[in-house]
ZADRENTI-479058 format. One record per residue: x, y, z negated of N, C-alpha, C, O in turn; residue in three letters. Coordinates in pm, whole numbers, plus 50000, padded with zeros to 5 digits. Layout:
# ZADRENTI-479058
XYZXYZXYZXYZALA/...
//
This chain:
# ZADRENTI-479058
769061967524966769141952924919767841951724811767371962624777MET/767401943424770766561942524667767111930724575767631920124611GLY/766821935924433767361924624318766761910624296765571908324274HIS/767721902024304766981890424255766071890624166766111900724096ASP/765161882224139764791881124005764501869723901763741861123945THR/764781868523817765261859323748764441853923645764591857423528VAL/763171841523697761811839923606762531832823471763551826023478GLU/761961835023374761941831123232760731824423231759781826423306THR/760841813623112760141805423093758811813122971759061819622870PRO/758031811023003756871821022886756751814022783755971804622771ASN/757681818822683757821821522540757091829922468757661832422362LEU/755901836222480754701841922437753681828922363752901823222439SER/753731825622252752841814422256751541816822151750591809122135PHE/751781831222078750451835221998749441841622078749441843822200GLY/748611844121994747091853922065747931868522114748721873422033ARG/747761873722222748001884622276749591882422281750081893222248GLY/750521873922306751921873122282752731871522184753931868622188GLY/751791874322058752391874521958752881863121911752331852621945ALA/753991862921825754361846621805753781836521733753311838621621PRO/753761824921790752791812821752753521803221644754671805621606GLY/752831793121601753571782321582754151773421647753661762221660ARG/755161776521692756131765821772755631769321907755051780121917GLY/755771761022023755751763922172754211750722184753951742822093THR/753581751522291752611745622327753051734022339752341725122292PRO/754391729822407755351717322458755251708122262754921696922225TYR/755731720522189755831711822073754641706422004754561694921960ALA/753831714321998752151715421962751571701322040750881692721985GLN/752001701122175751141690122259751851675122234751261664422217TYR/753101677222238753911659622165754011662822037755211661322015VAL/753661665221967753471668721776755201666021751755641657721671ARG/755981674521832757421673421825757941672721681758831664621656LEU/757291683021556757921683921447757741669521388758671663121339GLU/756411665021398756371652321322757311640721413758191634021359GLU/757021639821531757691630021543759271630221544759901620021568LEU/759941643421516761191640721503761631640221296762691641121233HIS/760111638321255760451637421099760351624321103760311620320987GLY/760291617121166759741599121135760681591521076760431583620986LEU/761901593821130763161587021119764331589820958765171598420934GLN/763841578120879764751579220722765611570820748765101559820727HIS/766811569520789767651558020751768271558520593768531568120520PRO/768371545320576768811541520431769631538520367769701533920253ARG/770811543020493771881540020423772891552520516772441560720596SER/774361550920475775061557320533775761549420696776761554920742GLU/775241538220765775701533820843775331538620978774231534121009GLU/775791545221058775351556421186774361546721281773411552621333PRO/774571528321316773891523521373772201524021346771351520621428ALA/771961528821213770951527321178769841534121215768691529821218GLU/770371548221252769551556121321769111547721436767941544321450LEU/770011544621513769811537721679768661528321645767571530121698SER/768921515421531768071508021475766701515521458765841506821472PHE/766281523821441764931531921383764531536021496763501530121529ILE/764901544121577764671551021689764371540921777763191540821814VAL/765291530021833764611523021890763461511121879762981505321976THR/763131508921741762181502221681760621511821707759501506721714THR/760931525421718759871532821735759281535021822758071536921834GLN/760651535121944760381538922070759171526722134758221528822209VAL/759711511622064759391500022139758171500922092757331497222175MET/757541506021945755931501121902755481513321995754471508722048GLU/755641525822044755041533522139754601527822284753621531022350LEU/755641518322314755601514922435754761503522407753931499422488LEU/754991497522278753611483722292752051493422288751151487722349PHE/751781502922242750861506322262750281510522391749121508922428ASP/751511517422472750961522022614750641509422713749771510522799LEU/751341498222697751261484722745749911479422738749401474022836LEU/749161480922602748121473722555747201487222635746241483022700ARG/747321495822636746441504022710746691501122863745681506122915HIS/747331496822948747371496323044746931480023085746571478023201GLU/746961471923015746791454823011745021457822981744221451323049TRP/744551467422882742711466222859742271473722979741201470023025THR/742831482823035742231488923177742341474923286741401468723336LEU/743641472823301743241458623374742291449023365741721444223464ALA/742091446123258741481436523169739741441723252739071436323340ARG/739601451723187738361457023235737911460023362736711461723383GLN/738781460823454738991463423609738731448023674738111444323774ALA/739431441223578739091425623618737511420223616737021413323705LEU/736801424723491735431422423442734561431723544733331430823538ARG/734991438423613734401445323686734581445023826734271454523899GLU/735061435123864735701430623996736261438324105736311436024226ASP/736751450224019737741460224097739161457724057739861461023961ASP/739381448024207740841445824211741801451824242742961447624240LEU/741291466024287742321480024307742551484524171743761486424151THR/742131485924113741691493823957743141481923873744171485823818ALA/742691468623892743221459823815744691462823853745561466423774ALA/744841460623991746441460324028747071471223996748151469023942LEU/746741484124011747361495723975747761496523850748851501623824ALA/746641489523717746831489123601747931482423585748921488023539ALA/747961471323616749281459623603750531467823695751711465523667LEU/750371472523749751681479123842752331490223695753381488123635ARG/751421500623670751901509623559752291500523445753361503823395ARG/751691489923391752241481523311753741476223330754561476423237GLY/753961472623430755291467123468756301475623456757421471323430THR/756121486223470757051497223455757811496523334759021495723317HIS/756561497223226756361500923113757161486823037757811486822932VAL/756911476923117757711463823041758921465923064759711460522986GLN/759541474923187761021469223259761831483623157763051484123146ASP/761101491823108761671495722980761781492622837762481497622749VAL/760961483822836760861477122698761911469922701762681469522605LEU/762131462322827763431451022843764801456622792765551452522704VAL/764921469722894766181478522865766191478522776767011471722714GLU/765111487322705765391490922544766291483322453766981488722367SER/766261471222474767491463322421768981464322434769861456522398TRP/769031473422480770711474622536771281483622446772491485222430ASP/769831493122350770521499522254770881495522122771481502122036LEU/770421483622115770841476221964771721465122022772321459421930LEU/771951460922123772521445722194774101445722152774691434922151ALA/774811458222116776091457022100776321458721967777501459421933THR/775251459621861775621461721711776381450321653775981439321693MET/777411450121565777651441721529777181435621415776201441921374THR/777521423621330776931420021264777591427221114777151424021004PRO/778381434321127778671442021008778031451920990777681455720878HIS/777751458521116776901474121116775521467821084774921473220991GLU/774901457321145773641457221103773501450520935772681454520853PHE/774351441320916773921436820750774301451020680773811450420567ASN/774981464120696775201472120626773971477620543773921481020425SER/772761477320665771531484720589770781473420624769641477620639PHE/770801461120646769861449220670769061446120542767891442520552ARG/769571447120438769021442320293767871454020266766791450120222SER/768121471420296767461479920243765941481620297765061488820251LEU/765871471620422764101469620445763381458520400762221455620429PHE/764291451520312763401438120244762911426720350763531421920445GLY/761671424220305761031417720452760511419920539760021410820607GLU/760381434120575759771442820699760741433520802761941430720794ALA/760041431020871760381423921017759271426321097758061427421079SER/760591427221257759541432721407758291417521387757331422121326GLY/758131407621407757101398121369755981402021299754961395121305PHE/756061417421197755021417621153754431433121201753841440421123GLN/754641435821312754071445521425752921439321471752821428021518SER/751691451121446750171444721478750331449321619750351439821699SER/750461462521680750671466521812751411453921931751011455322047ALA/752311443321910753231437721923752141426221931751731423522044PHE/751731420521845750491408621825749331409421924748921399821989LEU/748811423221928747601428922038748291422522146747761412322190ARG/749221425922191750021423622301749801405922361749381402822473LEU/750191397122259750231384622247749121377722270749091367222335GLU/747851385022199746571378722208746341383122342746051373822418PHE/746391396122401745951397522534746591388322638746011384022738LEU/747891385822603747961373122686747861357422651748411347222691LEU/746751361022543746781342122570747451336122434747001325422393GLY/748441341922367748931335522261748321339322131748741347722050ASN/747481333322124746481331821983746991328021865747751318321866LYS/746771333321764747241322221662746401328821541746861339921511ASN/745191324421458744541327721390745341329221243744931337421161ALA/746241322821223747001321421107747371335921095746671341921013ALA/748291343121156749101354721130748081367221137748471378721158LEU/746881364121121746121375321072746431378420859746361388820794LEU/746731364620817746781365720716747981377420650748251380920535LYS/748531381320788749741391320716749141401220676749561406820575MET/747811406720753747291420520722746111421120626745301430420633TYR/746031413520557745121412120406745271425820337744371431720277ASP/746101428520349746031445320263745911454720378746121466820365GLY/745621449920477745161463520597743581460320661743471457320780MET/742561461120586741401456120658741291462620772740461456920843PRO/741771472320824741221484620952742191473421035741561465121101GLY/743551472621035744131467921107743801449421127743851444421239THR/743601443921044743071429821044741631428321106741151417221129GLN/740981439921131739711437421179739861440521347739121435121430ALA/740731448121374741171454721521741881437621597741611433721710GLU/742951429021481743511418821549742021407221556741881399321649LEU/741211408221461740131395921462739561400321572739241390821643THR/739291410521618738451414621745739191412021887738561408321986GLU/740451414121886741241409722008741431395422013741561390422124ALA/741481385221874741621373321880740161365221949740161355222021LEU/739221371321911737891367521977737311371722114736311367322172ARG/738351383022159738161387022292738381378722414738921368122385SER/738091380322560738821373022643740181383822658740291395922636PRO/741181373222706742471383622743742721385322888741851382222969GLY/743611389022917743921393823021743821384123151743321386223261LEU/744531371523092744241358723186742961352623181742471347223281TYR/742261353123048740701348523087740071357623188739321352423271ASP/740251368823192739391380223280739841375223432738911372423507GLU/741001374023475741521369123596740731354423665740451352323783ALA/740511345123540740281333923587738561332923545737831323023551LEU/738281344723509736571346123498736121352223648735131347623705ALA/737031364123714737071366023826736891351123938735951347124006LEU/738101346723918738341335524008736661328924021735951327424120LEU/736421325923874735211314723851734011325423982733551321924091ALA/733921333723934732621340924031733261341424169732401344524250ARG/734321339824221734251333124362734471322824414734931320124525ARG/733891312124273733831298624358735271289024338735371276924363GLY/736181296824292737111289324281738031282424135739141277224148LEU/737431283324023737571280323889736421275323820735431276623891ALA/736211271023730735231265823654735441276723551736531280223508PRO/734091282323511733951288623377734771287523253734451277223194HIS/735541293123202735811290323065735611300822974735961312522989ARG/734851294522850734681306622762735671309222679736381300022638ALA/735871323122638737061326022554737261319222422736361315522346PRO/738851317522397738831309522305739931315522238740771323022289SER/739831309922071740581321221979741931308621966742551306721861GLU/742091303922045743231293822032744181296622114743711303022208GLN/745411294722127746771293322237746131289222334745491278722330ARG/746231300522485745681292922623746301277722634747391274922583TYR/745701270222689746261258222746746041257522876744991261322927GLN/747511250322974746711250223086746111239523129746231229023065PRO/745401240323240744451232823296744711227823451745381235123524SER/744251217223493744731208723631743881221023710744431227923796ALA/742371223223669741161232023754741891245823793741961251823900GLU/742341248223681743151262123723743881261623799743681267623905VAL/744981254723779746271252823899745361247024004745911253024095GLU/744311239524072743991241224172743701250624213744201253424322ALA/742821259724154742071275524150743351278124247743371276324369ALA/744461282824160745521295424203745991284724339746221291224441TRP/746131271724352746601267724467746031269524584746691271924686ARG/744571268424581743841273824691744121289024756744311292024874ARG/744091297824634744111308424653745501318824736745601330424775VAL/746381307024733748061310824790747831299624914748901298724973TYR/746831290724976747111283725061745711280525158745861273425257THR/744531285425127743811285025182743321305125237743071313825154ASP/743331307125368743261317925427741821325525358741991337525339PRO/740421320325317739551325525238739611335425173738961345825185GLU/740841331225060740841336824945742601341624928743401339624837PHE/742751349025064744281352725044743971365224999745101369924982ALA/743161374124966742971386924900743111387524764743011398124703ALA/743291378824720743501371824585744791371324550745041372624431LEU/745801369524635746741365824633747881376224514748621372524423GLN/747551390424571748281401524515747891401724365748551410324306PRO/747161396024297746521392524185747301383624114747741386424002LEU/747501374024166748531361024132749991370224123750741369524027GLY/750141375724200751771382624207751801391924119752781395124051GLU/750531397624114750881409123963750901402423833751661405723741ALA/750131393923829750471389723737751621378623661751921375423546LEU/752071375023804753691368223790754461381123755754891380523640LEU/754591385923782755281400523728754781403523594755451408323503ASP/753791400923590753871408023386754551394023332755511395023255VAL/754151383323364754831370523302756171370323301756871371623201ALA/756601368523427758201372323441758791382223363759871379423311GLU/758161396723339758711402923225758591401323087759241406122994ARG/757481392623091757541385822917758891376322899759431374622790VAL/759171372522980760141362322963761241369122967762181363522911THR/761491381523025762881387123037762851392922893763831390222824ARG/761861400622836761681407322731762171394822616763131396822542TRP/761511383622612762101372722492763541367122534764341363922446ARG/763791366222637765161362122651765791374722597765771373722474GLN/766241383922628766671399622574766451397422396767361394822316ARG/765471398622375765251396722250766291382922156766981385722058HIS/766211371622202766851364322166768441367222189769141365922088LEU/768921369922276770211372322311770771384122226771981384322204SER/770061393022182770571407822104770221398721977771291397821917ALA/769231391521905769741384521785770611377621777771101376921665VAL/771131370421869772031359021851773471368821836774331365521755LYS/773611378421904774471382921866774891393021789776051396821773ARG/773821397721737773651405921595773851396921443774641399921354THR/773191388921444773061380221299773341363821343773581354721264MET/773271362721474773731345721468772321340321403771361347921387GLY/772291325321363771431318321337770821319921192770021311521152GLY/771241332521098770601334520981768851336621002768371342221100LYS/768221331920912766871334120906766881350820913767651359720876PRO/765771350120973765161368720991764801375220861764661369520753GLY/764701385320882764421396820721762981387020675762911380420571SER/761801388020788760701382620716760761366220700759681360720681GLY/761721359520705761561347720624761761340020767762151328420755GLY/761521345420919761421336721011762631326121064763811327621032SER/762161315221148763321306521181764401311721237765391304521250SER/764401327821290765341334421397765281326121527764311324821603GLY/766701319721539766751318021685765971308821735765451311021845LEU/765721297121667764921285221694763801291121746763561290421866THR/762891298221648761781305921673761861312121855761251310321960TRP/762831318721815762631330121967763321323522072763301329022182LEU/763991311422059764281302422170763251297322247763181298522369ARG/762021288722140761401282222193760121292122268759381287522354ARG/760061302722229759091313222266759761318022426759081322222520SER/760731316822427761881323722550761161310722659760941311722780ALA/760911299422574760891289422675759351284522758759081275622839GLU/758711293322702757011290122721756761301822820757121313322798GLN/756111297622931756001308323030754331312223002753341305222982ASP/754491323023009752981330023014752231330223183752851333123285VAL/750561325523172750231321723296750841309523340751741309823424PHE/750341296323282751361286923332751291284023455752281282023526PRO/749831283223502749471278323640750421286723740751451281523783GLU/750151295923766751171306823814752391301523848752641302423968LEU/753341295523771754271287323767754281275423848754961272623947TRP/753061266723767753351253823821753261250923934753921241723984THR/752051261524027751801259224180753101260224253753121252824351ILE/754281267724233755241267424298756021255824342756781256424438ARG/755801244024265756361230324314755781225824430756541220024508ASP/754331227224469754171222224594753761235424675752631233524720GLY/754211246824708753741256024810755261257724910755281265025009LEU/
//
């Protein structure tokens, strides 16, 4: 009878099997740096959850920007298959982002107030990664760039994002190339709904000639619905944790969040539902 062999992971990490500096895994994902980025400023246990959740959200913002940028480029190149794949991957990222609010949703006002004053005027509204996503969605606002006067590199990146076509712009440009919608030049202003664009999407959903574009409309609506879920969860978490008090960045708190949650992304894809 043979002896069962027990496989062990490769624990030799240096040249010739000599000990190296950490494991390949630790080097690849930069573990030492990653786990050294959390520095609570209070004795409140809930603060660590707040920091970690915020950092995870920031990483997911970057991942989502990666997917939406790929989708935008694919739409520009009329590669609908690649665009749909990137949008689908992005919806999974959005789902994790929405659920990440669970880590903060039960924080009590007492817990939050125990460390809130320690980060001064820092606010999630100052996240450049989040703002880039907003610009990609068409929610552009040049006045917000003022926040980054002391960060010229970040300000330049956001200025480029402000001036560039967003995800929906490229989708509408594709419709225009198919003869469905008028060409719209990229704008530095917040996207405003258009009767012509609504008519174009209605033809996509009702004219068999353009049925192949319906998956694009549905994929964009998947994105839009998850944006609304994110905003609603943000509103709910803030309402439970701090009520209607002004935010740490001086924002109008619940009023601003409630108004944001009521604004549909890619509006014509919602309004055509009335007549389908």
